[in-house]
N, C-alpha and C positions, 0 to 999 in steps of 0.2 A: 504493500500500500504506500509505496514511496514514489509513485509515478508523478510526472509533471501534470498529467491529466487530472489526477485526483486533487492536487493542490489548486489547480485553476478552477475546477468545477465548484469547489467549496466557497468561492468568493461571492457568488450570487445565487439566489434561489428564484426560480421562475414560478410565479403565482398562477393560479388557475384561470386568470383573466389575461394572461400574457405579459403582465408587468414583471419586471425583474427587481427584486429586493436584495440589497446588500446583506450578506450573511452576518456581518459584524456591524453593530450599531452602538451608539452611546445612550445608555439609560440615564434618565434625569429625575426619576422619582426620589423623593425625600430631600432634594436639594433645598426646598423651602423650609425644612425643619432645622437647617443649619445656616443661620444668617451669615456666618463668616465665609461661607462657601460662595464663590463667584461663579454662578452657572454660566454667565456670559463668557467668562474667561475659559471655563472648561469646554464649552462648545467651540469657541474659537481655536483652542488648542487641539481639540479633536479633529476639526476640519483641516487644520494645518498638518496633522499627523496622517491624514488620509481617510478619516471616517466620512462616509457619505450617507449615513443612516442615523437620524436623530429621533429618539422616542420621547414623547412628552404627553401631557394630558391637561385638559381644562382645570382639573382639580389640583394639579401640582403647583399652581401659582408661580410658574416660572416662564410662561410663554412669552411675556414681554421681553425678558432678558434673552431668551433664545432667539427671538425675532431680531433683536439688536445685533447679536452675534452673526446671524445669517446675513443681515444687511451689510455688516462690516466686511465680511469675507467676500461678498458679491462686489462691493465697491472697490475692494482691493484687486479684483480680478482673479481671485483664487478659485471661486466657483461661480457657476451660473445656476439659476433656479433648477433647470432640468438635470443638473448634476447631483442633486441631493434628494434623498428619500425621507420625507418628513411624516411622522406618525403622531396623531393625537387621538383622544378618546372622548366619546360622548359620556357625560357623567350621569349618575343615577338620579340627580335632581332635575334632569331635563328629558325624562322619558315621555312626557306628554307630547302628542303630535306637533302641537304648536311651538313647543320648546326646543325640539330637536334642531331646527335650523338656527335658532338663537344661540345655542351652545356652539355650533360650528362657526357661525359668524364671529362670535367673540374670540374663538381661537385664531381664526384667520386674521382678524384685526390685530390681535396681540402679536402674532407671528409675522405680521406684515407680508402676508402671502395671499395669492389669489386662489390657490387650491392646495389641498393636502394630497399626498401620495397614498396614504392609508388612514382610514378612520375606523376606530374600533368601538364596538358596543360592549361595555363592561358587563360581566356576568355576576359581580358581587356588589354589595351596597356598603361602601366603606364609612361614610361620614354622617348622613342625615340622622338626627336624633330627636326624640320627643320624650319628655319626662325622664331623661337620662338613659333611655333605651334607643338603640339604633333602629331606624325604620327601614323596611324593605319596600321596594316599589310594588304596587299592586297592578301595574300595567303589564299586560302580557308582552313578553320579549319578542314574540312574533310581530305584534303591532309596532314595536319599536324598530324592528328590522325593516319593516315596510317603509318607515321613515328614512332609514339609512339607505335603502334602495333608491328612494326619491332624491337624496343628496347626490348619490353617484350619477343619476340621470341628469342632474343639473350641471354636472361638470366641475363642481367645487371639490369633489372627492374622486380620485382616480380608482381606488380600490376600497372595499369595505370588508371588515372582519370582526372578530369577537375576541374577548379576553376572559379567561377564567371559566370557560365553558367546559362542562363534562360531556361524556359520550351521550348520555340521555338527552341533554339539551341540544346537542348537535344533531342527533337523529331527528328530533322533532322539528328543528329549524330547517334541515335539509328537505324534509317531507313537505313543508309548507311554503318555503321561500321561492321567489322567482330567481334571485341571484344568490348562489351559494357563497358562504364566507370564504375569502381568500386566505385568511390567516386566523389562527387561534393563538393568542399570547398567554402563556401560562408559566407557573413556577416549575422549573426543571433543574435538576442537578443530580449527582450520583447518590445523594441521600434521599432523593425523591425522583426515581427513574420514570415512573408512569408509562411503562411499556405498552399497556393496552391502549392508552390514549394516543400515544405516538403511532402505533400501528393503525388505529382507527382513522386518524387524521390523514395518514399517508394513503390509506385505501380510498379515501374520499377526495384526494387531491387538495387537501387543506394544509397549507404550510404552517409550521409551528415556529413561534419565537419564544425563546427561553428567557425569563427574567429571574433574578436572584441566582445566577450561575455559580456564585461562590457561597451559597447559603445565605446567611444574614448578618455579616459583620457590620457593626456600627449602625444597625437599623434603628429607626425611631421606636422606642418601646411601646408607644401608644398604638402602633399599627400591627404588632406581631405578637405571637405567643410569648409567654414569660420565659420559657426555657430556650431563649434565642440561641440557636446553633451551639448547643452544649458541647458538641464534638469537634467544632472548628474544622470545617471541611478543608480549608486552605492548608491546615496543618496535619491533615490525615496522613499517616505513614504510607498508605498505598499510593496516594496522590504524590507524595514526596518522592517515593522510589521511582515512579514513572517519570517524574520531572527530571530527576537526576540522570536517569538513563538516556533521556533525549536532550539533556543539557538545555532545558527550558524551565521556566518558573512553574510552580503549582497553578498559578492563575492561567498561564498559557495552556497548560494541559487541560484544565477544566473548560476553557473556551473551545479548544480544539475538539474536545469530546462531543460538543454540540454540532459544530459546523461539519464535522466528519460524518455525522448522521443526517446531514441535510437540514439541520435545525438552525435557524438564525438565533443570534444571542446578543443581548444588550447589557453588557456590564456597566455599572455606574462607577465613575471615579471623577474626582476633582483634582487629582494629583497628576501633573504633566508627565512624570516618568511612568506612572501606571497606565495612563491613557496611551502613551506611545508603546509601552511593553505589550499592551493588549492587542495591538495590530500585528504582532509578530507570531501569527498562528497559522500562516499559510505556507511556511517553508519546512514543515515536518509533518509526519503522519504517525498516528498511534497504531500499534499493531492490533490484530484481533484479540490477542491475549491481554493487551492493555485495556481494550474496551470491555472485555469480560470482567476484568478485575474492577474497573470503575463501576460497572453496573452491579457488581457483587456487593458494593457498599450500600445498596438500597435498604433503607429502614423505614420508608414511608414517612420520613420526617419532613414536615411542612412548616416553613417560616410564617406564611400568611394564613393564619387560622383564627378566625374571629368567632368566639363563643357567643357574642352578642347577637348574631344573626342566625341562630339555630332555628328560629321560627320560619325562615325562608324555605319554600318548598323544594329548592334545589340545593340546600346546604348539604355537604360542605363544598359544593361546586367541584373543582378538580382537586 
């Protein structure tokens, strides 16, 4: 698995609508929880390092800064709009038909863009609360999806997809939708392998994007389970041994693990040396034995697990 063909194929993933999505992207969730972090600087650094896929969301409260970074790099001539793949997400407070385009337009205005490359419908309800309890949307996600299809037809969104959808949700959506989802963005890493979901999505030609590829180091404690990454995936001895063998970092091994499976990955970092290091995943390949060893770490451990939404009919999502 050391062929040039293998390393080239891994750089982009062709979606079921013909669009090509870069396999490596910059994740930006949680940046708003760390005021000292300059998301604009991180995005500018990532673009300079070669990233052409930026992932954000209405709820991340960082789209204005990301828009500034994109405009800065465009004015410098580093990128053109068509060179970058920008992903945002419809949030759960905007599921009503009349609110769907409002959420999109807010993201477009903040990002200073005319269109998004990919717009995702979220499958979980992270923030709305009433009387101290999280609320879940009572609007059928099939109806929400029809609103997403309308956005795509308008030209303001090139591709549409979902996030945190499980197999049951996907089966129902595929049976009733006009446009199948191009992408399902979910938590994936060797401690949460999700083999059945990966195989299902591939069988239906739905691309996967992995978030939290390193587990959950330094995540906001308000958004994740209390036993946040107790085993420290980046320090796992199996990961360390594979990294040593290939003369790459544990982070690079964990990222390569995804792209080698045809799964896109969006690591979050605001440190320039990490942002650059994360791009160096296309010059080596993991062996079949390496991949088996990494999958063998599976323990069903999930960073994003919210007990507050157990009342939701599709809990725990994926």
